[in-house]
Backbone bond lengths (Angstrom), bond angles and torsions (degrees), N, CA, C in turn:
res aa  C-N    CA-C-N  psi(-1)  N-CA   C-N-CA  omega(-1)  CA-C   N-CA-C  phi
1 M - - - 1.474 - - 1.529 109.17 -
2 T 1.266 119.90 125.48 1.511 118.43 -178.03 1.578 102.29 -120.33
3 N 1.390 111.55 161.59 1.407 120.11 177.28 1.627 111.33 -102.76
4 D 1.289 115.62 58.74 1.434 125.30 -174.78 1.472 108.46 -96.36
5 H 1.316 122.73 96.33 1.413 127.24 -178.58 1.459 116.13 -68.32
6 T 1.464 112.25 -23.65 1.509 114.09 -174.89 1.548 113.33 -69.52
7 K 1.334 119.79 -15.25 1.356 121.28 -176.28 1.584 110.83 -101.22
8 D 1.371 115.42 -1.85 1.435 117.01 -174.28 1.505 101.69 -88.69
9 P 1.380 126.89 125.29 1.334 133.57 -176.33 1.531 114.62 -68.62
10 S 1.355 115.41 -18.07 1.600 115.79 179.40 1.465 106.33 -83.51
11 F 1.295 122.01 -15.77 1.434 120.35 178.43 1.498 114.74 -107.80
12 D 1.334 117.43 91.36 1.450 120.26 -176.66 1.536 107.22 -112.41
13 K 1.410 113.28 127.48 1.370 126.20 -179.92 1.602 110.17 -51.83
14 E 1.260 119.03 -44.45 1.425 121.07 -175.12 1.586 109.37 -68.50
15 D 1.378 118.51 -38.92 1.330 122.24 177.93 1.694 111.46 -56.71
16 V 1.332 110.49 -47.24 1.445 119.00 -177.95 1.516 109.44 -65.71
17 K 1.269 119.37 -39.81 1.505 127.07 171.74 1.559 110.84 -56.44
18 A 1.276 115.71 -42.90 1.517 122.17 -173.34 1.482 107.88 -73.32
19 A 1.505 117.84 -36.79 1.296 119.30 -176.73 1.628 111.21 -79.15
20 A 1.291 112.47 -28.21 1.461 112.22 177.36 1.499 110.75 -78.07
21 G 1.263 121.43 -23.65 1.465 129.65 176.95 1.494 108.08 -71.25
22 S 1.328 115.91 -40.65 1.523 131.74 -176.44 1.588 101.67 -63.82
23 V 1.354 111.31 -58.36 1.488 116.26 -174.33 1.597 109.11 -65.93
24 A 1.291 121.98 -36.88 1.466 120.02 175.69 1.459 114.75 -63.02
25 A 1.358 118.63 -35.77 1.472 128.06 176.40 1.410 107.44 -64.37
26 D 1.305 120.17 -48.86 1.606 124.31 -172.40 1.622 100.85 -66.17
27 I 1.344 118.56 -45.58 1.528 118.88 177.26 1.550 114.91 -56.75
28 K 1.258 110.19 -39.98 1.424 115.61 -176.16 1.530 110.06 -74.53
29 N 1.268 123.10 -43.73 1.451 130.63 166.09 1.469 110.58 -49.87
30 A 1.331 123.74 -53.64 1.464 124.18 -176.34 1.498 110.30 -64.46
31 A 1.434 117.28 -38.59 1.420 118.51 176.82 1.460 114.41 -62.13
32 L 1.370 112.63 -38.14 1.530 117.07 -174.38 1.521 107.56 -71.88
33 N 1.420 116.26 -37.98 1.466 119.73 173.46 1.569 111.25 -58.52
34 K 1.257 115.00 -47.61 1.448 116.38 177.82 1.523 116.43 -61.25
35 Y 1.297 114.33 -36.17 1.478 116.96 176.78 1.497 113.00 -69.52
36 E 1.283 115.74 -42.02 1.457 120.60 177.93 1.631 108.45 -63.34
37 E 1.302 119.11 -41.03 1.464 122.57 174.64 1.622 109.77 -57.99
38 A 1.344 112.31 -45.56 1.462 116.67 -174.65 1.596 105.03 -65.02
39 V 1.347 117.52 -47.81 1.433 118.26 -176.08 1.555 109.37 -59.89
40 T 1.313 116.48 -42.12 1.514 121.27 177.12 1.467 109.85 -57.99
41 E 1.305 118.37 -42.89 1.511 120.41 -178.70 1.549 109.81 -71.26
42 V 1.259 117.72 -40.76 1.531 115.62 178.50 1.519 111.32 -67.94
43 R 1.320 119.40 -36.26 1.351 118.20 178.50 1.485 111.94 -68.76
44 A 1.271 119.74 -38.80 1.546 125.37 175.54 1.385 110.93 -59.15
45 S 1.562 120.40 -43.83 1.456 123.76 177.37 1.506 104.01 -63.54
46 A 1.310 126.97 -48.51 1.435 128.72 -169.61 1.484 102.52 -65.55
47 D 1.213 120.45 -40.07 1.610 115.11 -174.59 1.469 107.04 -72.46
48 D 1.351 118.08 -34.92 1.481 117.45 174.63 1.565 112.80 -60.74
49 A 1.324 115.22 -45.95 1.435 121.32 177.36 1.499 109.61 -60.80
50 K 1.306 120.34 -42.61 1.563 122.17 -179.32 1.512 108.35 -65.31
51 A 1.306 115.87 -40.83 1.452 119.53 -179.52 1.582 108.58 -63.10
52 G 1.357 118.18 -40.47 1.393 119.15 179.98 1.489 112.98 -70.15
53 V 1.429 117.95 -32.92 1.441 114.19 178.20 1.523 111.71 -74.06
54 A 1.312 115.29 -34.96 1.456 125.25 178.59 1.571 107.28 -57.70
55 D 1.392 117.98 -47.60 1.363 121.54 177.26 1.540 114.37 -63.28
56 E 1.318 108.27 -39.44 1.595 110.81 179.07 1.561 110.77 -65.64
57 V 1.330 118.29 -33.00 1.410 120.24 -175.78 1.428 107.29 -75.25
58 K 1.455 120.12 -40.32 1.484 125.43 167.97 1.445 117.17 -47.04
59 D 1.471 113.89 -47.68 1.342 117.72 175.83 1.480 120.03 -62.03
60 V 1.343 114.63 -39.32 1.404 123.35 175.19 1.598 108.93 -64.73
61 A 1.226 114.84 -38.56 1.541 118.09 176.04 1.485 112.38 -60.05
62 A 1.448 112.27 -45.96 1.519 120.79 -177.37 1.632 104.76 -66.36
63 A 1.158 124.24 -37.32 1.382 124.46 -175.97 1.636 107.37 -72.00
64 L 1.243 114.60 -42.80 1.466 119.21 172.60 1.537 110.89 -57.78
65 R 1.230 114.03 -44.56 1.582 120.26 179.19 1.449 109.46 -61.06
66 R 1.317 121.94 -47.66 1.407 128.77 173.27 1.565 113.90 -51.91
67 A 1.338 111.70 -50.19 1.440 120.65 -177.29 1.600 106.80 -61.66
68 S 1.355 116.20 -48.45 1.364 121.42 -176.32 1.562 110.22 -62.38
69 E 1.470 115.54 -34.00 1.455 111.86 176.62 1.519 117.59 -73.17
70 E 1.420 113.56 -14.72 1.500 115.63 -177.23 1.617 107.36 -92.52
71 M 1.299 114.27 -0.03 1.502 115.73 175.75 1.553 111.41 -87.29
72 R 1.246 113.16 167.00 1.513 115.94 174.36 1.448 113.61 -62.57
73 G 1.267 116.85 124.86 1.380 121.70 -178.18 1.494 115.08 -58.12
74 G 1.403 113.17 138.98 1.535 123.62 -175.44 1.502 112.92 77.78
75 S 1.247 120.51 -1.06 1.587 119.97 178.94 1.345 108.26 -68.89
76 P 1.408 115.37 154.28 1.388 120.50 -179.10 1.601 108.52 -64.07
77 Q 1.295 114.58 -36.54 1.534 115.75 177.02 1.552 117.50 -65.60
78 E 1.279 109.76 -35.14 1.512 118.96 171.10 1.491 116.35 -58.89
79 R 1.350 107.95 -50.52 1.500 116.89 175.72 1.515 109.98 -61.43
80 T 1.217 118.10 -50.84 1.442 125.00 -175.32 1.607 109.02 -56.36
81 L 1.347 116.23 -51.71 1.374 117.52 179.36 1.504 112.59 -67.29
82 G 1.241 124.56 -32.46 1.435 131.78 175.71 1.531 105.76 -61.20
83 Q 1.204 119.45 -44.81 1.516 127.46 -177.66 1.609 109.14 -66.30
84 I 1.299 113.54 -43.55 1.352 116.42 -175.88 1.491 111.72 -73.87
85 S 1.485 117.61 -37.01 1.313 118.27 -179.23 1.610 109.81 -71.27
86 S 1.284 115.84 -32.37 1.480 119.82 174.21 1.526 108.24 -59.61
87 S 1.342 117.22 -48.88 1.425 120.87 -172.58 1.561 110.79 -65.85
88 L 1.352 114.73 -33.28 1.518 121.29 -170.97 1.673 99.84 -80.54
89 A 1.329 119.01 -36.47 1.507 117.19 176.05 1.495 109.85 -60.09
90 D 1.475 114.39 -51.61 1.484 115.84 178.26 1.451 113.91 -56.70
91 A 1.311 120.57 -39.76 1.360 125.71 177.29 1.631 114.34 -54.60
92 A 1.447 106.42 -48.05 1.442 116.40 -175.21 1.560 105.29 -67.42
93 D 1.346 123.61 -37.77 1.493 122.75 177.11 1.496 108.40 -62.94
94 K 1.298 122.39 -45.77 1.376 125.00 -177.77 1.564 110.44 -66.19
95 L 1.221 120.38 -40.06 1.448 126.93 175.46 1.493 105.76 -57.87
96 H 1.311 119.26 -49.48 1.465 126.47 175.40 1.522 118.28 -46.56
97 D 1.421 109.76 -46.28 1.387 125.29 -173.04 1.549 113.15 -81.49
98 K 1.189 117.57 -26.74 1.565 124.99 -173.67 1.432 112.54 -78.57
99 D 1.307 120.58 142.45 1.440 126.28 169.60 1.447 106.15 -77.62
100 L 1.290 116.22 155.19 1.471 126.53 -177.56 1.644 111.61 -63.34
101 G 1.345 109.83 -37.95 1.427 119.55 174.44 1.586 114.44 -61.76
102 E 1.325 116.51 -45.72 1.434 129.76 176.77 1.483 107.95 -57.84
103 M 1.483 115.23 -50.88 1.488 115.15 -179.89 1.512 112.47 -63.71
104 V 1.308 121.91 -40.74 1.446 121.60 179.24 1.661 109.63 -63.57
105 E 1.183 114.04 -36.63 1.416 117.55 179.81 1.527 112.32 -71.65
106 M 1.333 115.12 -34.19 1.665 116.41 173.95 1.421 107.63 -68.18
107 A 1.332 116.78 -40.89 1.415 116.84 -176.08 1.599 115.46 -68.35
108 S 1.306 115.18 -33.97 1.432 118.69 175.67 1.570 109.14 -75.87
109 K 1.242 120.72 -23.79 1.478 125.00 -176.90 1.573 104.85 -81.98
110 V 1.378 118.24 -27.94 1.509 115.45 177.96 1.535 102.97 -79.08
111 A 1.283 118.80 -40.71 1.513 124.01 -176.13 1.591 109.79 -59.69
112 R 1.280 115.26 -33.27 1.450 119.52 -178.78 1.495 107.76 -78.76
113 N 1.393 118.81 -48.47 1.412 121.13 -175.59 1.559 114.43 -75.41
114 N 1.251 117.05 -30.96 1.453 120.71 -176.83 1.610 109.51 -137.12
115 P 1.302 117.25 73.67 1.446 122.66 -172.34 1.586 109.39 -62.53
116 M 1.336 117.53 -36.47 1.412 120.89 -175.11 1.659 105.39 -72.73
117 L 1.287 120.29 -49.32 1.333 123.16 173.84 1.588 113.05 -49.64
118 F 1.379 110.04 -44.54 1.493 110.76 178.00 1.412 118.23 -64.12
119 L 1.292 112.95 -42.77 1.498 123.26 178.39 1.570 110.59 -62.18
120 G 1.326 111.61 -44.51 1.554 117.55 179.11 1.545 108.05 -61.87
121 G 1.235 117.77 -42.18 1.449 124.82 -172.36 1.715 105.53 -71.89
122 A 1.320 112.91 -37.74 1.529 113.47 173.21 1.385 113.81 -67.53
123 A 1.433 116.13 -37.04 1.526 119.79 177.03 1.591 108.15 -61.26
124 L 1.161 111.94 -49.71 1.610 122.33 -178.52 1.484 109.46 -59.45
125 L 1.303 121.01 -39.04 1.380 128.12 176.34 1.543 112.27 -61.53
126 G 1.398 104.31 -53.75 1.508 113.97 179.08 1.578 111.05 -55.10
127 F 1.326 115.67 -50.35 1.414 121.18 -177.20 1.528 110.50 -60.85
128 A 1.302 120.70 -44.76 1.397 125.12 167.73 1.450 118.85 -52.19
129 A 1.277 115.61 -41.74 1.498 119.20 -178.77 1.561 108.15 -69.72
130 S 1.508 112.46 -41.39 1.426 113.15 -179.25 1.544 114.00 -63.04
131 R 1.317 111.98 -38.06 1.550 119.09 176.57 1.535 109.91 -59.64
132 F 1.371 115.62 -46.82 1.440 121.60 -172.97 1.547 103.94 -66.61
133 A 1.341 116.26 -44.26 1.562 119.15 -177.71 1.712 108.34 -60.48
134 K 1.391 107.51 -44.73 1.582 108.01 -179.79 1.549 111.75 -60.66
135 A 1.407 110.68 -41.26 1.564 115.51 -174.07 1.602 104.83 -66.20
136 S 1.257 114.02 -47.27 1.466 115.24 174.01 1.490 118.77 -49.40
137 R 1.400 113.08 -48.06 1.422 119.04 171.85 1.438 114.95 -55.87
138 D 1.405 118.73 -56.91 1.376 117.34 176.30 1.458 119.70 -53.93
139 H 1.319 116.95 -38.07 1.444 120.38 174.34 1.611 117.72 -61.16
140 N 1.373 108.55 -39.51 1.361 120.15 173.62 1.648 108.90 -61.58
141 D 1.295 112.32 -48.87 1.492 114.27 178.54 1.519 116.77 -56.03
142 Q 1.396 112.51 -37.61 1.438 124.08 -179.12 1.564 111.36 -67.04
143 S 1.416 110.80 -46.54 1.322 114.10 -178.75 1.527 115.96 -72.77
144 A 1.300 117.67 -27.65 1.482 123.80 166.77 1.384 115.18 -58.27
145 D 1.433 113.54 -44.14 1.547 117.56 178.56 1.528 109.56 -64.67
146 K 1.239 122.67 -36.12 1.546 129.95 176.19 1.418 107.27 -63.97
147 S 1.386 121.18 -48.38 1.328 119.15 -169.51 1.598 114.55 -68.59
148 Y 1.330 114.39 -9.49 1.510 119.24 176.77 1.394 107.76 -98.95
149 G 1.325 120.87 12.98 1.425 122.59 174.42 1.534 113.48 74.37
150 G 1.275 115.74 25.12 1.513 117.07 177.59 1.523 111.76 85.00
151 Q 1.377 116.87 0.10 1.477 118.22 -176.87 1.410 112.16 -77.18
152 Q 1.287 124.07 152.64 1.410 129.80 177.15 1.484 104.32 -59.72
153 T 1.453 113.24 133.40 1.425 111.79 176.36 1.638 110.03 -111.27
154 G 1.283 114.16 9.84 1.398 117.52 178.72 1.528 112.04 82.66
155 L 1.288 115.20 -2.18 1.438 119.62 -178.36 1.733 101.04 -109.95
156 N 1.346 110.43 130.70 1.467 111.77 174.84 1.459 113.64 -94.95
157 T 1.356 115.19 108.20 1.420 117.96 178.86 1.596 112.55 -107.26
158 S 1.361 114.33 8.10 1.401 117.84 179.64 1.555 107.74 -83.58
159 R 1.307 119.12 141.56 1.398 124.65 -178.19 1.590 108.90 -87.29
160 N 1.277 117.22 -19.72 1.488 123.09 -174.19 1.616 109.30 -119.56
161 E 1.359 116.26 58.64 1.403 116.57 -171.67 1.523 108.06 -67.38
162 G 1.286 117.68 132.28 1.462 128.79 178.42 1.600 111.91 84.02
163 N 1.419 115.21 9.34 1.445 116.98 -179.11 1.495 100.45 -129.37
164 P 1.473 115.45 97.38 1.402 116.05 -174.68 1.558 107.98 -75.13
165 T 1.276 130.81 -13.26 1.380 127.56 -174.79 1.558 106.19 -88.96
166 G 1.295 123.02 -18.20 1.444 125.10 -175.57 1.440 115.67 68.91
167 Q 1.322 113.48 11.87 1.478 117.47 178.13 1.479 109.81 -85.35
168 P 1.443 123.18 149.33 1.436 119.93 175.65 1.523 109.75 -64.21
169 T 1.297 114.48 147.12 1.425 120.05 -177.77 1.602 108.86 -122.91
170 A 1.200 115.71 150.69 1.552 120.74 -179.50 1.417 108.88 -84.80
171 A 1.323 112.40 143.09 1.518 117.69 -175.93 1.632 105.73 -73.36
172 V 1.330 112.09 135.57 1.460 117.32 -175.14 1.595 97.82 -96.06
173 P 1.448 114.49 134.72 1.482 118.12 175.35 1.535 106.21 -79.02
174 S 1.331 110.43 150.20 1.555 116.48 -176.27 1.453 107.13 -106.62
């Protein structure tokens, strides 16, 4: 008795190759379907985020427009705020209408054509984000102090410790 599988009719090399090819094709199709599902989800999330940003920009534009309407008619400040609010509203509309891929392509085109403008804009955006984060932190500190009924929390949030008037004081030589 020999263990020669080549003569066993139930073990055909071609059948094994065909089964392996079929399994590989099934795995490839399943992976492709999962990839397409993931891409669709990412695009949907990006579109939702883009719509949220566009709505925020539109809200800022509306606030600036209201502020400009409250100013003296014809003043330079009123005209400037009006122009800024119009520009922001236009930008929000364009942001809403553009595909995420188009926006990335436009940003990379600006970066290639005007690297200094792009870097300056990135620096300005970073500065604005840090100011926003600092203002949010300060606001949270103030609301935390109020939530304790004005009691001391052990945290010093005052910038003029020991100076109840808040006025600048001269340094006293020792």
